[in-house]
RODRENRO-543487 format. One record per residue (C-alpha): x, y, z; residue number from 1. Coordinates in steps of 0.25 Angstrom, whole numbers, plus 5000, padded with zeros to 4 digits. Last residue first. Layout:
# RODRENRO-543487
     xx     yy     zz   balum
      X      Y      Z     NUM
...
This chain:
# RODRENRO-543487
     xx     yy     zz   balum
   5170   5003   4961     222
   5175   5009   4974     221
   5174   5023   4969     220
   5160   5021   4964     219
   5155   5016   4978     218
   5149   5029   4982     217
   5142   5027   4996     216
   5128   5033   4998     215
   5129   5031   5013     214
   5125   5021   5024     213
   5121   5008   5017     212
   5129   5012   5004     211
   5142   5007   5009     210
   5136   4993   5009     209
   5136   4993   4993     208
   5135   4978   4994     207
   5129   4967   5004     206
   5118   4976   5009     205
   5112   4974   5022     204
   5106   4961   5029     203
   5094   4962   5020     202
   5098   4969   5007     201
   5093   4983   5006     200
   5078   4984   5005     199
   5075   4995   5016     198
   5082   4996   5030     197
   5084   4981   5034     196
   5089   4979   5048     195
   5077   4972   5052     194
   5068   4967   5040     193
   5055   4974   5041     192
   5057   4982   5028     191
   5048   4993   5025     190
   5039   5000   5035     189
   5041   5001   5050     188
   5028   4998   5057     187
   5019   5010   5060     186
   5010   5007   5072     185
   4995   5006   5073     184
   4995   4993   5081     183
   4990   4986   5069     182
   5001   4992   5061     181
   5012   4987   5071     180
   5006   4973   5071     179
   5006   4972   5055     178
   5021   4976   5055     177
   5024   4966   5066     176
   5016   4955   5059     175
   5024   4958   5046     174
   5037   4956   5053     173
   5033   4943   5058     172
   5027   4938   5045     171
   5041   4942   5039     170
   5042   4955   5031     169
   5054   4961   5024     168
   5045   4972   5020     167
   5034   4981   5025     166
   5028   4991   5015     165
   5020   5003   5020     164
   5008   5011   5014     163
   4997   5002   5018     162
   5004   4989   5022     161
   5013   4984   5011     160
   5019   4970   5013     159
   5033   4964   5011     158
   5041   4952   5009     157
   5050   4956   5003     156
   5061   4967   5005     155
   5068   4966   4992     154
   5054   4964   4985     153
   5048   4977   4991     152
   5041   4981   4978     151
   5027   4980   4980     150
   5025   4966   4973     149
   5011   4961   4972     148
   5001   4962   4983     147
   4993   4953   4993     146
   4983   4961   5001     145
   4979   4960   5016     144
   4970   4971   5022     143
   4972   4973   5037     142
   4966   4982   5048     141
   4951   4981   5045     140
   4948   4973   5057     139
   4942   4962   5049     138
   4955   4961   5040     137
   4955   4966   5026     136
   4955   4957   5015     135
   4962   4954   5001     134
   4972   4944   5007     133
   4968   4940   5021     132
   4973   4946   5034     131
   4970   4939   5048     130
   4984   4941   5054     129
   4988   4927   5049     128
   4985   4932   5035     127
   4995   4943   5036     126
   5006   4933   5041     125
   5002   4924   5030     124
   5004   4935   5020     123
   5018   4938   5025     122
   5021   4923   5025     121
   5017   4923   5010     120
   5026   4935   5008     119
   5038   4927   5012     118
   5051   4932   5004     117
   5047   4924   4992     116
   5033   4930   4992     115
   5039   4944   4994     114
   5048   4942   4982     113
   5037   4935   4973     112
   5025   4944   4975     111
   5016   4943   4988     110
   5017   4957   4993     109
   5008   4958   5005     108
   4999   4971   5006     107
   4993   4973   5020     106
   4983   4985   5019     105
   4982   4990   5033     104
   4970   4998   5038     103
   4961   4988   5030     102
   4958   4988   5015     101
   4945   4992   5007     100
   4945   4988   4993      99
   4952   4994   4981      98
   4965   4998   4988      97
   4975   5006   4980      96
   4990   5004   4981      95
   4987   4991   4973      94
   4987   5000   4960      93
   4979   4995   4948      92
   4965   4996   4954      91
   4966   5010   4959      90
   4972   5015   4946      89
   4961   5008   4937      88
   4950   5013   4947      87
   4955   5027   4945      86
   4954   5026   4930      85
   4940   5019   4931      84
   4936   5031   4939      83
   4938   5040   4927      82
   4947   5053   4930      81
   4944   5066   4935      80
   4954   5066   4946      79
   4945   5068   4958      78
   4934   5061   4951      77
   4942   5048   4949      76
   4947   5050   4964      75
   4933   5050   4968      74
   4929   5038   4960      73
   4941   5031   4967      72
   4935   5034   4980      71
   4921   5029   4975      70
   4928   5016   4971      69
   4934   5014   4985      68
   4949   5015   4986      67
   4956   5010   4998      66
   4962   5014   5011      65
   4973   5009   5021      64
   4962   5008   5031      63
   4956   5018   5041      62
   4944   5020   5033      61
   4944   5035   5030      60
   4960   5036   5030      59
   4960   5024   5021      58
   4950   5031   5012      57
   4959   5043   5012      56
   4971   5034   5008      55
   4964   5028   4997      54
   4960   5042   4991      53
   4974   5046   4992      52
   4979   5034   4985      51
   4969   5036   4974      50
   4973   5050   4973      49
   4987   5047   4971      48
   4984   5036   4960      47
   4975   5046   4953      46
   4985   5057   4952      45
   4987   5056   4937      44
   4973   5058   4935      43
   4976   5073   4938      42
   4982   5074   4924      41
   4974   5086   4919      40
   4984   5096   4925      39
   4997   5090   4927      38
   5000   5081   4939      37
   5005   5084   4953      36
   4992   5092   4956      35
   4984   5079   4956      34
   4993   5074   4968      33
   4991   5087   4976      32
   4976   5086   4973      31
   4976   5072   4979      30
   4984   5076   4991      29
   4975   5088   4994      28
   4963   5079   4993      27
   4969   5069   5003      26
   4970   5080   5013      25
   4957   5086   5010      24
   4950   5073   5011      23
   4948   5067   4997      22
   4934   5063   4993      21
   4925   5051   4996      20
   4910   5053   4995      19
   4907   5040   4988      18
   4915   5032   4998      17
   4906   5026   5009      16
   4893   5026   5002      15
   4899   5022   4989      14
   4906   5010   4996      13
   4893   5006   5003      12
   4885   5007   4989      11
   4895   4997   4984      10
   4906   4999   4973       9
   4913   4985   4977       8
   4928   4987   4980       7
   4937   4987   4968       6
   4945   4975   4965       5
   4960   4971   4966       4
   4961   4957   4973       3
   4975   4958   4979       2
   4986   4948   4974       1
């Protein structure tokens, strides 16, 4: 599992991020999120605003983004809520990065279904490319994290890289995904199993076959 801790609150961190504020584009998204809630309930938008802040940090650093403490303090002021409440949310949900990450955040699921389907080999493939758990490579490209179940058990093993999931992986298929990302390409997300569309049985369905191409009504046949 990832070591969840806040980045050290150093003078260097303050010098870089104390002046953070939403850009016009992200401010418009933040205000729209707040407007979805009743008057006086703006705190309910904290998860959205943390996500927007992390994405803006990512744009400014050419990484997947993270949440320095001064940025979380800005979100707290924006929503008029105690900073500890914002930190509680940020530290609870793994979608928020608490320390700097690379351009690509490779999160490998190691929970039982993925483990039984070969996640150890997936982790080894990452390490063979110079990644190590909890660290960012020297070129700033890759951060490797081991995480718990992300809900793709039917298509295990899987990894999440930034906003996309890649499933039905083998070391070779993962290498192809990582090579494409390194070249600036956008590899196909989802299952990497040839001929498989989503999470249907590998090799095709064995029952309800008429549902493949249309919403077939079986009731008259039962």
